[in-house]
C-alpha positions in Angstrom: 0.0 -0.1 0.0 1.4 3.4 -0.9 1.5 6.3 1.6 -2.2 6.9 1.6 -2.3 8.7 4.9 -0.6 11.7 3.3 -2.0 11.9 -0.2 -3.9 10.1 -2.9 -2.9 10.1 -6.6 -5.5 10.9 -9.1 -5.5 9.6 -12.6 -4.2 12.9 -14.0 -1.4 12.9 -11.5 -2.7 15.8 -9.4 -2.6 15.6 -5.6 -5.7 15.2 -3.5 -6.1 16.1 0.1 -7.9 14.5 2.9 -10.3 16.5 5.1 -7.8 16.8 8.0 -5.2 18.2 5.5 -7.7 20.8 4.2 -8.6 21.8 7.8 -5.0 22.1 8.7 -4.1 24.1 5.6 -7.0 26.6 5.9 -7.7 26.8 9.7 -11.2 25.7 9.1 -12.4 22.9 11.3 -13.3 19.4 9.9 -16.9 20.0 11.2 -17.2 23.3 9.3 -15.7 21.7 6.1 -18.4 18.9 6.3 -21.1 21.7 6.9 -19.9 23.6 3.9 -20.1 20.4 1.9 -23.7 19.8 2.9 -24.6 23.4 2.1 -23.1 22.9 -1.4 -20.2 25.4 -1.0 -17.5 22.8 -1.8 -19.4 20.3 -4.0 -19.0 16.6 -3.4 -15.4 15.5 -3.0 -14.2 12.3 -4.6 -14.0 9.3 -2.3 -11.3 6.7 -1.9 -12.0 3.1 -2.0 -12.1 3.2 1.8 -14.6 6.1 1.8 -12.3 8.9 2.7 -13.0 12.4 1.2 -10.4 13.3 -1.4 -10.4 16.9 -2.2 -8.8 18.4 -5.2 -6.1 21.0 -4.3 -8.5 23.7 -5.9 -10.6 23.4 -2.6 -8.0 25.6 -0.9 -8.6 28.6 -3.3 -12.3 28.1 -2.9 -12.1 28.1 0.8 -9.9 31.2 0.8 -12.6 32.9 -1.4 -15.3 31.8 1.1 -13.4 33.2 4.1 -12.8 36.5 2.2 -16.5 36.8 1.4 -17.4 36.2 5.0 -14.9 38.7 6.2 -16.6 41.3 3.8 -20.0 40.4 5.3 -21.5 38.0 2.9 -23.6 35.1 4.5 -23.1 31.5 3.5 -26.3 31.6 1.4 -25.0 34.6 -0.4 -21.7 33.0 -1.1 -23.4 29.9 -2.3 -25.5 32.0 -4.8 -22.2 33.7 -6.0 -20.5 30.3 -6.4 -23.7 29.0 -8.2 -23.7 31.9 -10.6 -20.0 31.4 -11.3 -20.6 27.7 -11.9 -23.1 28.6 -14.6 -20.5 30.6 -16.2 -22.0 33.9 -15.1 -19.9 36.8 -13.7 -21.5 37.7 -10.4 -19.6 41.0 -10.0 -22.7 43.3 -10.6 -24.7 41.5 -8.1 -21.8 41.3 -5.5 -21.3 45.0 -5.8 -25.0 45.8 -5.3 -25.1 43.5 -2.3 -22.0 45.2 -0.8 -23.7 48.6 -1.2 -26.8 47.3 0.6 -24.6 45.9 3.4 -22.7 49.3 3.7 -26.0 51.0 4.0 -27.3 48.6 6.7 -24.0 48.9 8.5 -24.2 52.8 8.4 -27.7 52.7 9.8 -26.6 50.2 12.5 -23.6 52.5 13.5 -26.0 55.5 13.7 -28.3 53.5 15.9 -25.4 52.3 18.1 -24.1 55.9 18.4 -27.5 57.1 19.6 -27.7 54.2 22.1 -24.1 54.9 23.2 -24.9 58.6 23.9 -28.1 57.7 25.7 -26.3 55.2 27.9 -23.6 57.9 28.7 -26.4 60.3 29.7 -28.0 57.7 31.8 -24.8 56.9 33.6 -24.2 60.5 34.3 -27.8 60.6 35.8 -27.1 57.6 37.9 -24.0 59.1 39.2 -25.9 62.1 40.4 -28.6 60.0 41.9 -26.4 57.6 43.9 -28.4 54.7 45.3 -32.0 54.4 44.4 -34.5 52.1 45.9 -36.4 49.5 43.9 -37.5 45.9 43.9 -34.3 44.9 42.2 -32.2 47.9 41.3 -34.0 51.3 41.3 -31.5 52.8 38.8 -32.6 50.2 36.2 -36.2 50.1 37.1 -36.5 53.9 36.7 -34.2 54.3 33.7 -35.6 55.4 30.3 -32.8 53.7 28.2 -34.1 52.0 25.0 -32.4 49.1 23.3 -30.5 50.2 20.1 -33.3 49.1 17.8 -35.6 51.8 19.2 -35.3 55.5 18.9 -33.2 57.1 21.6 -34.8 59.4 24.2 -33.3 62.3 25.8 -33.2 63.0 29.5 -34.3 66.7 30.3 -32.4 68.1 33.3 -35.7 69.2 34.9 -36.8 65.6 34.8 -33.6 64.4 36.5 -34.0 66.8 39.3 -37.7 66.0 39.8 -36.9 62.2 39.9 -34.1 62.6 42.3 -36.2 63.8 45.2 -38.9 61.1 44.7 -36.8 57.9 44.5 -34.1 58.2 47.3 
């Protein structure tokens, strides 16, 4: 038996890799590789006579592409769509560019929302520092706060309201 634990030889003389070798070379876990295969991102690798997956070396480039696309913000479904388009011989660049524009607009909106939330939380903390300890069932500071989660519009705390609340809740 030839050194099958390290490589398999294909009919064309090209080297194939076992799943563990692909995982080691890419930093992607074996479980993730199997998941990618089930999702259709890698296609079905050839199998050896003993049933081991035998990946073509081209899988390394494909996985590098998947990782880059994820880093940009594309979901696995979107990546699968891009790969499918390419597999049909289409150039997906127009769709990719438009999807990236949408992602950038969504990210900008989320950043604005997070900035509003951050400012509201800073104002609330200043208010709490002025109040000190506040009675409540669990924690009066939280129970009487007016902070909204980032997905809702931020509210402002008027100074007159802070002063009015301070006397009532100590």
